[in-house]
Every structure is written in C-alpha cells, then in structure tokens.
N, C-alpha and C positions, 0 to 999 in steps of 0.2 A: 632417516637423519635428512635435515631439511637442505642440508648440502646438495644431496642428489636428488633434488625436487628441482621440475619445471612448471610454473603455471602462467598462464596466459591470462593476460588482460586486456579488457575490451573495453576503448578510452572513448568517451561522447564527450568534448567540450562543448558541447552545445547545452548542458546543461547547468543554470545556476550555481548549481552545488555542484563542485567538480573531485569527485571522490577519487577516481582510479590514480591521481599521483600520489595520493596518500597511502591507499595500497601498495602501490611500487616500492615507495619510500619503504614502509614495513616490511614487505617479502626480502626485499634486500638487505636488510640490516639481519633478517631473519637467515639470510647465507642462500636463500633460495634463487633459481635462475630465473628471472619473466622475460617473457616472451610477448611483446604488444602485436597486437592480432587484428584486425578488420574484421567482423565475421559477415559484413553486411555485403562485401564482397562475391562473387560468382564463386571463386575458390577459396572464401575463406575457411571453411572447415579443412580443407586441408592444412592449412597452417597448422592447426592443433595437433598433426600427427608427433608422438614422444612427448606431449605434455599430459601433466600428471592430474590439472585440475584449470578450473578455468573460473577468474572473476567477471562480473561485468554488471554494472548496477545498470539494470536494466528502467526505463521510465514509466511512468501512467499517462503517457499517449495511447491512442488506439493500432497506431503503428507501431510503436513500441513492443506494448502487448503482442500483436502479432507475431512479429519477427523474431523476437523475445522466446515465445512459448513454444513455436515452431522449430528455432534454430535448438535449444535447449534439451528438447525431448530426442532430437539425434545426437546432439552432444551425450546427452545421458545416456540411454535408452540403446544407441548401438553404437557411438564410441567407446562408451564405458565411463566416461570423463567424469567426476564429480563436478559439480559447480556452485559457485554462489551468486544469485543465488540459488538453491535447488528450486526443482521444478514446481514438489507440491507449495513450496514456498508463493511463485509467483502466479501459479494459480488463480489464486484469489486474493492478489495484489491490488490495491483501489479498486477492488469489485464489489458495492456492498451485498449486490443479488448471490451472489457465490458464498461469500460470508455468511449470510444469513440461515444458508442450506446447511452449512459447515455447522455451524453454533447451535442448530436443533438436533442436526443428528450426531453429534460428539457430546452434547449435554454439555455446552458453555454457557456460564451466564450470560444472558443476552437480554435485552428489554423485547417483549412481544413482536414480533415480527410480522408482517405481512405481502407476498410476495402475490402477484397478480398476473397474468397474461392471457387472460381474458378481460375483452370490457365489460360484460353480462356479470361477470365474478367479483369483478371489483364494485360495480354498482349496487350488485345483492349486501356485499359487506358493510357497505356506506350506509343501508340503513339503519345498523344496529351499533353502528360505530361510537365508542366514545370518545370525544373530542377534550381538549386538542389534540393531534395528533401529530407525529413528523413525519414528513414525505421526502424521499433522498434519491437521487440518481445515481445509479451502479458506481460511476464515477465523479472525481470532485477532491479536491485537495481544501486545506487550510478555512474551512467551514463552506466552502460552495458546494449548491445543488443540495443544501441542507436546510428545511424549510418547516417552520410550524405555522399547521395551519389551524385557525381555530373554528371553523364554522363550515358547514355542510356544503354551502357552497363554493369555497373555497376548493376543496377536497374533489368535489363534483369539475369542478373548471382544470384540474390537474388530470381527471381521468378521462375526460373526454379530449384534451389535448394531445394527449400522450399518445391516445391510442388511434386519432383520427389525421394527426399533424404531425406529430413527435416535437420535442420540448430539447432544445438543442443545449449546448452546454454553456452553464451561467445566466440559462435563463427560465430557469424553474419557479423563482421568487417572483419575477413578474407575469409568468404565467397565472400563478394561484393569488396571485392581486388583483389581476387584471388590468396589467401597465401596457396597454396596447401599445402607447405611444414607441417607449421605449423597445418592446418587441418589433415594432415596422422600423425603427433606428437599427436594430442590429441584424434586421432582415437586406435592408439596405446597402448594409457594411459589407455583408457578405456578399451579396450582387455583385460590390463593386471588385471585390477582393476575384472574383469567378471572372470578372472580365480583364483585371490586371493579370490574370493566367493566362487569358485567354491570347494577351498582349505579350507575351512571355516577360510578364516585368513581376517577375517572383521577389519576396523579401530576400534577400543574404543569406547563404547557411549558417547562421550564427545564434547568439542570446536571442534576437529579433524573431527569429523562424519559432522558435521554443515559447516565448511569449504570443506570439500571433497566431499558435497553433491551434485551433478549433476542435472538438471533439465530436463524433458524430450525435446525433438525435437519441434522444432517451426516447425511442419509439416502440409501442406494443408492448409496454411493461406500465408496471407503479410498483413502488416498492414503500410501504408505509410498516412505521415504527412506533411503537408505544411512546409516550413524553414520559419523561423520568423528572417530576415538577423539582423543585428546591435543591437544584445545583449551582451554585454559586461558581463551580470551577468543574476542572476534570481531572484526573490523577493519572499521568503518563507514565506506564513503566516499558521500559527496554529490556529484555533481557537478551543477553548475550554470555552463551554457555551457563558455569554456573552465575556467573553475576546479573544482579538485576537492580537497574538504575530505576528511581522513580523520581516523580515531583509533581507539586501544584501547579495547574497554567489555569488562571483566572479566563473567565468568561471575557467575551468585548462587550463594551460599555453597552448597555439596555439592551441585552443581547442572551441567549440560552446556549450560545456553541463559546467555545475555547480556542477551539483551532485556530492556528496562526492567529492567536490576541499577542503573541511577542511578553505576555505578563506571568514570570515565573514566580515560585515560593519554593525554597529548595531547602527551607530547612529540616533536618530527618522528622522531627517528632509533629511536622504536618502532613508526614505520610502515613495514611492506613496499613497497615502492614499486612493486613489481607488481601488486598490488592497483591502484593508482591508475592504471595502463597498462591493467590488464585493462576498469576502468569506463571506460574512456573508448572503449576497444573496444566493449565490452557496450553503449554509448549509441549506436554508430555501428552496430550492427546491430537495434538497437530503436527507430533513427530517433528520438531522444529528446534535446532537451536538458537536461533535471531527472530526475533518478533517484537513487536512493539504494539501496545496495548492503548485504547484511549479506554478512563474506567469511570463508570458515574456511580451513583446509588439509585436502587432502585426507592419505589413508593414506601418499601421496606427498611429502606436505610440497609439493602445489602448490597455489597457490590456485584455491578455486572459490567462486561464489556462494550462497546457501542461499536467499535471498528478496530479491527488488528491488520498488520502488514510487515512485510522485513524488511522497509526503507523508512530510515530516519533522518533527523537532521544532526549529522559529523560536527561539523562549525559553531553548534550554539553550546559554550562551556558550562552554562547552568545545568545539563543534564548529567554532565559526566564527573560533578563535585564528590561524589556517595553513592557505594551499592553494597546491596546485601547478599552475604553466601546463603548456599542451602542450608546450614545451621542455625540461620538466623543472626551472625554476627555482620554490625553495621562498621562497613571501613570507608575512612572519609580520605582516604588518599584519593586525588583525581587520577584519573583515566585516559588516558584518548581512545577513543570506540575504535580506530581505524586498528589498532593493536589487537586490542580483543576479539574481532571480528578477525581478524587475520589467524589469531592463534587459536581461534575455534574452526576454522576452514581446514587449516593444514592440519587436524586433529583428524577431522571427517576423512583427509585426501588419504592420509596414512591408513586409518582403519576401513577405508571401503573403498579405495583405490584397486585392489588387487580382486577383491567382491565383484565387483562392478564391472571390471573389465573380464573375468569370467565367465558372466551372464552375461554380457555383449556377445561374447564371442560363441558362445552355444546360438543366439537366438540369429548370428551372422550365419552359421551356418545350416538355418532350417529355411527350406525353398518351400 
C-alpha cells in the first residue's frame, strides 16, 4: 500500500525546470509520505533512514554528476534504497562517450562512432576517414557541442586542440571553424570570472549560477560519429514504463540538428512506429523503465538512436498528448509525465525494496 511508504525527495530549485514539486504533489496524491532531504549536507545520508525510496533530479553539470553518482551508489548499494534515477541510468546520462560504449556492447542501433583516447590513433583514423563526420563532446544539451566537420583541416584542428589544450564547453564549433577571436574572448571571460572568485564576488546561488556554470574541458579524447544525411527532423521518443510517447522535432533553420529547436509536429501518423518498438527493445537492453531517445535514420533509412538519457522536459505539453501501449494501441488521452514517472517508481519500490535491503544487509556484514 502506498500509504505505508515514505519517499525522500531531493530538491534543487536552481534548475530552470523545477521538477521536484511535481513529484511531491503526485506522491502525496498517491498517499505516500514525502520527506524533503538535502543530501549535500554532511549528515544528508542519515536523513534517509526509514525511507523506502529516493527521487532526485540530478542535472548535467559536472559537479551534479560527480556528487550524484557518489551519493546514489551509497544509497543504492549500501543502504539498499531504490532511487530515481537508478544509478545505472545516471551513469551514462549526458555522456555520449559512455553511451557509445553501451550501444556497441548491447547491440543498440546507433550511428557508427569512434572514441579515441590517444592523439596518434585519432590522426591515423583521419587518414582514411569518410567525411563529413560529426564531432561531439561527451556533454552538451540542446545541440550544443555537436558539430558537423566537412574537411580534414577541421577534423585535425579539433584533434590537435583536444589533445594539446582541451576544448571548453560551447567552444567546439569555434575550434573546428578556426574562430580564434571568439576563443580569446571566452578565455578572457573565464579569466575575469577567476579574478572575481579570488575577490569573493561570486554570483548568487540561484538560476544565474546554473546559467554561468562551465563544464570542464574536452581534454585528451575525441568522439567522432557517422553523419546521417537527409534528416530534416529527429524523432524524440520517451519511454515511461509501458507508455511510449513520441513526436517529431524539426531541425534548426539551415542546420542538421533538432535538439532545442522548439519546433514539434505531433500528429500520430507522422511518427514512425519502428522508433517506438526500438525504444522498448533498447530499454529492455538497458534494464531501464524510464528513458528518452533521439531517433534518426541512417543512410539506409533504418532507425537509429543518436543519444539517450533519463531526463526529459516535463513542461512541454506537446510531448504528452498521446502514447503507445505494448500491444500497439494508440492512446490519445493526454498524460502528466510526473504521474507516469511516480507510478513506475512506486512499482519499483514495492518490487525491489525488500530485495535491495536484504542484499545491502549482506554486504554490510562483510568485513
């Protein structure tokens, strides 16, 4: 019974999309006791004692992923408390390098991807590479840090910079195109920020702190991905339990990228249901109940997923107007994503809670 459950919720109001209040309202309507926690405090883990689950929307800043992975591992594997997202989904969230390794190992249809950790290996590959090719940083959302390289000079410029200097967040395209002035201005901005930090004039801890946050450099690796031509849109697919939501996202003007364009086509007959079936199968391989996918067609017009991750926009109503059930039935009744996510998570808590606690108890007795 949900009335006997206590679920902890970690809130982070700094994020542009404030999801925790949606979860809290839904949990309370299900009769679940909600405990607000701050896991970044030194005694944060102690506040989880007596909780049956934890929901925490962990973002894609480097520090978020660092403390998220660190804390969730203890919560999952030592304390035996189920979490959303599960640690297995957080591990590859907003990390295209990890996704590439997973896709290759699990046989997920994915554009051919090359990850190089050594400078000489990258240059050797470039000698016979077929262009154009897409270069991506491990992190980046809304089409950031995804660049189409059309000639060997651009490819070599990216390789040289990545291995010798590192490429900062949002600088990948400037490096590829040789925009030295923009790079200098960005470096000056970073230097100014460091000076302000030395003077203890830091930005306030609110939304601006998120907007000003810099990811670390793309340092000593490069990721190239096969370019999939003739895609004027991608198919965004979101799996939440048995429901699969899907729509078209049109590309940015004069661009090959769709993420962040804000242009949607929602008619059900525009969705290639092969993406729906592929998303279900991929979730099975990932052992994930909740996952979003960016679908493209490869050169043979076969569906592939260019990226995937546990997070998606709750507030965009275009996403939630229809969904497909496992038997292929199309349901056109709008859904609330927070309701769907909470329902799936509560099922996981009921199913796995006792098992996780037993396993954690066994580990804690091992010395």
